[in-house]
C-alpha positions in Angstrom: -28.9 3.0 31.4 -26.1 0.4 31.6 -26.2 -2.4 29.1 -24.6 -5.8 29.4 -21.8 -5.6 26.8 -19.0 -7.4 28.7 -19.2 -10.6 26.6 -19.6 -8.9 23.2 -17.0 -9.9 20.5 -14.4 -7.4 19.4 -12.0 -6.9 16.5 -14.3 -8.5 14.1 -13.0 -8.7 10.5 -15.2 -11.4 8.8 -18.9 -11.7 8.1 -18.8 -15.1 9.9 -17.7 -13.4 13.1 -20.3 -10.7 12.6 -23.0 -13.3 12.3 -21.7 -15.1 15.4 -21.9 -11.8 17.3 -25.6 -11.5 16.5 -26.2 -15.1 17.4 -24.4 -14.8 20.8 -25.8 -11.5 21.8 -28.6 -11.5 24.4 -30.7 -8.7 22.8 -33.0 -8.5 25.8 -30.1 -7.6 28.1 -30.1 -4.1 26.7 -32.2 -1.7 28.7 -33.1 1.8 27.6 -34.9 4.9 28.9 -37.4 6.8 26.8 -34.9 9.6 26.3 -32.2 7.2 25.2 -34.5 5.6 22.6 -35.6 8.9 21.2 -32.0 10.2 21.0 -30.2 7.0 19.9 -32.4 5.2 17.4 -33.3 6.1 13.8 -36.6 4.4 14.4 -39.9 6.0 13.4 -41.5 7.3 16.5 -45.1 8.3 17.1 -46.2 11.0 19.5 -49.7 11.1 20.9 -49.9 14.1 23.2 -47.3 13.4 25.9 -47.3 9.6 25.2 -44.3 8.1 23.4 -44.5 4.8 21.5 -42.3 2.9 19.1 -42.8 -0.6 17.8 -39.2 -1.6 18.1 -39.3 -1.4 21.9 -41.3 -2.9 24.8 -41.9 -1.2 28.1 -40.9 -3.7 30.9 -43.0 -2.0 33.6 -45.6 0.7 33.2 -44.5 2.3 36.4 -40.8 2.5 35.3 -39.0 4.3 32.5 -37.3 1.1 31.2 -37.6 -0.5 27.8 -36.1 -3.4 26.0 -36.2 -4.6 22.4 -39.7 -5.9 21.4 -39.5 -9.6 20.7 -42.2 -9.3 18.1 -39.8 -7.2 16.0 -37.0 -9.7 16.3 -36.4 -12.8 14.2 -37.8 -15.9 16.0 -35.9 -19.2 15.8 -36.2 -22.6 17.6 -33.2 -23.8 19.6 -33.5 -27.5 19.5 -30.8 -28.1 22.1 -32.7 -26.1 24.7 -36.1 -26.6 23.2 -36.8 -22.9 23.5 -37.6 -19.9 21.3 -34.7 -17.6 20.4 -35.2 -14.0 19.4 -32.5 -12.0 17.7 -31.6 -9.6 14.8 -30.2 -11.2 11.7 -28.6 -10.2 8.4 -30.3 -10.2 5.0 -28.6 -10.0 1.7 -29.7 -7.1 -0.5 -30.6 -8.8 -3.7 -31.5 -5.8 -5.9 -28.2 -5.0 -7.6 -29.6 -2.7 -10.2 -30.7 0.9 -9.5 -29.3 0.5 -6.0 -26.3 2.6 -4.9 -25.3 -0.3 -2.6 -23.8 -2.0 -5.6 -21.9 1.0 -7.1 -18.2 0.3 -6.9 -16.0 2.5 -4.8 -12.5 2.4 -3.4 -13.1 0.1 -0.5 -14.4 -2.7 -2.8 -12.5 -1.9 -5.9 -10.2 -4.9 -5.7 -13.0 -7.4 -4.9 -13.9 -9.8 -7.7 -17.3 -10.3 -6.2 -19.1 -8.9 -3.1 -22.5 -8.9 -1.4 -24.2 -6.2 0.7 -26.1 -7.0 3.8 -28.5 -5.1 6.0 -29.8 -5.8 9.6 -33.4 -7.2 9.9 -35.7 -8.4 12.5 -39.0 -10.2 12.0 -39.9 -11.3 8.4 -42.8 -13.6 8.0 -46.0 -14.0 5.9 -48.0 -11.9 8.4 -45.7 -9.0 8.9 -43.5 -6.9 6.7 -39.7 -7.0 7.0 -38.5 -4.9 10.0 -35.3 -2.9 9.4 -34.1 -1.3 12.7 -31.0 0.4 11.3 -29.7 1.7 8.0 -26.2 0.3 8.6 -25.0 -1.7 5.6 -22.1 -4.2 5.3 -20.0 -5.0 2.2 -18.6 -8.5 2.3 -16.2 -10.2 -0.1 -17.9 -13.3 -1.5 -14.6 -15.2 -1.8 -12.8 -14.4 1.4 -15.7 -13.5 3.7 -13.8 -10.4 4.7 -15.7 -7.3 5.7 -14.8 -4.7 3.1 -16.8 -1.7 4.2 -19.4 -0.5 6.7 -21.8 2.3 5.9 -23.3 4.0 9.0 -26.1 6.5 9.3 -25.6 9.4 11.7 -29.0 9.0 13.3 -28.4 5.4 14.2 -26.4 6.3 17.4 -26.9 3.1 19.4 -26.3 0.7 16.5 -23.3 2.8 15.4 -21.7 2.4 18.8 -22.6 -1.3 19.0 -20.9 -2.1 15.7 -17.9 0.2 16.2 -17.2 -1.5 19.6 -17.2 -4.9 17.9 -15.8 -4.4 14.3 -12.1 -4.0 13.9 -11.1 -0.4 13.4 -9.1 -1.3 10.3 -12.4 -2.0 8.3 -13.1 1.0 6.1 -16.3 2.9 7.0 -17.9 6.3 6.6 -18.3 7.2 10.3 -15.9 10.1 10.3 -17.3 11.4 7.1 -20.9 11.6 8.3 -19.8 13.4 11.5 -17.8 16.0 9.6 -19.6 19.3 8.8 -19.6 20.2 5.1 -20.4 23.4 3.2 -23.5 23.4 1.0 -24.9 26.0 -1.4 -28.6 26.4 -1.7 -30.6 28.0 -4.6 -33.9 29.6 -3.8 -36.5 31.3 -6.1 -39.1 33.9 -5.5 -42.2 34.1 -7.7 -43.3 37.4 -9.3 -46.6 37.4 -11.3 -48.1 39.7 -13.9 -51.3 39.5 -15.9 -51.3 40.3 -19.6 -54.4 40.7 -21.7 -54.6 39.7 -25.4 -57.3 39.0 -28.0 -57.8 35.9 -30.1 -60.3 33.5 -31.5 -59.6 31.2 -28.6 -57.2 31.0 -25.7 -54.5 29.3 -27.7 -54.8 31.8 -30.5 -54.6 34.8 -28.2 -51.6 33.3 -26.4 -49.8 32.7 -29.8 -50.4 36.4 -30.8 -49.3 37.6 -27.4 -46.0 35.7 -27.5 -45.4 36.9 -31.1 -45.7 40.5 -30.1 -43.8 39.9 -26.8 -40.9 37.4 -27.4 -39.9 37.6 -23.7 -43.1 35.7 -22.9 -42.4 32.8 -25.2 -41.7 29.5 -23.5 -38.1 28.3 -23.5 -36.6 25.2 -22.0 -35.0 25.3 -18.6 -35.4 27.4 -15.5 -33.8 30.7 -16.7 -33.3 33.6 -14.5 -35.7 36.6 -14.9 -37.7 34.6 -17.4 -41.5 34.8 -17.5 -43.2 31.4 -17.6 -46.8 30.9 -18.7 -49.0 29.4 -16.0 -52.7 29.3 -16.9 -55.8 31.4 -17.7 -57.0 33.7 -14.9 -60.3 35.2 -14.0 -59.1 38.8 -13.5 -57.3 41.4 -15.6 -55.0 42.6 -12.8 -53.3 41.3 -9.8 -54.9 41.8 -6.3 -53.0 43.8 -3.8 -51.1 42.3 -0.9 -50.4 38.6 -0.5 -52.3 36.1 -2.6 -52.2 32.6 -4.0 -52.0 32.7 -7.8 -53.9 29.4 -8.0 -57.0 31.1 -6.5 -57.1 33.3 -9.6 -57.1 30.4 -12.1 -60.1 29.6 -14.3 -59.2 25.9 -14.4 -58.0 25.9 -17.9 -54.8 23.9 -18.7 -51.6 25.8 -18.6 -50.6 24.0 -21.8 -53.5 25.4 -23.9 
């Protein structure tokens, strides 16, 4: 569905301009079909039979396939000039700098003496948890207010387009990277089991004697190829035929006995 974007700011380079974009945007002017929402938003969606629901959106008319942003998920402010309620998305500074990859330095922010990272948020009050509609993040220079970097997520199609249409193309970002296919190598393992019988005064003693006589069964650190690993005591003296779950054969004794 067509959305009203004719007055949206473009060529944005500073965080001040980005915040003004959010302030000036009429978020309720955007209309979506159910299909557009499912395909364009990285929003958790629930399916109940053939019924589709998502808390970020509100259906305008139960007889029409038309949705808009749900005002209950947007930040609410009071406009004193017009004496009316204003609903919009806003920016929140990510304050956890430790153990958070947002604050790992990379080329785009290497020359910045100090920077902050912001995320998009909606409602956030004492009754509801913070609502994050997109995983897009913004790196901002604390001294110059310049946008240093924008990190998109591929599933956030609508928000990606919204920001890319507004932010100056010179601002570094990861858009091309996340839309470029890469080669990955996957390691898989297959389990092969065998049962070995040994005698001892107790389970631990029998296991110790077994490993002494069979060094290949002794535990070694790591996930070595073709290495037998002790699991636990089992109830049978040989493996059943066909497919089976090894846990069904366990006696319940600890594997570390």
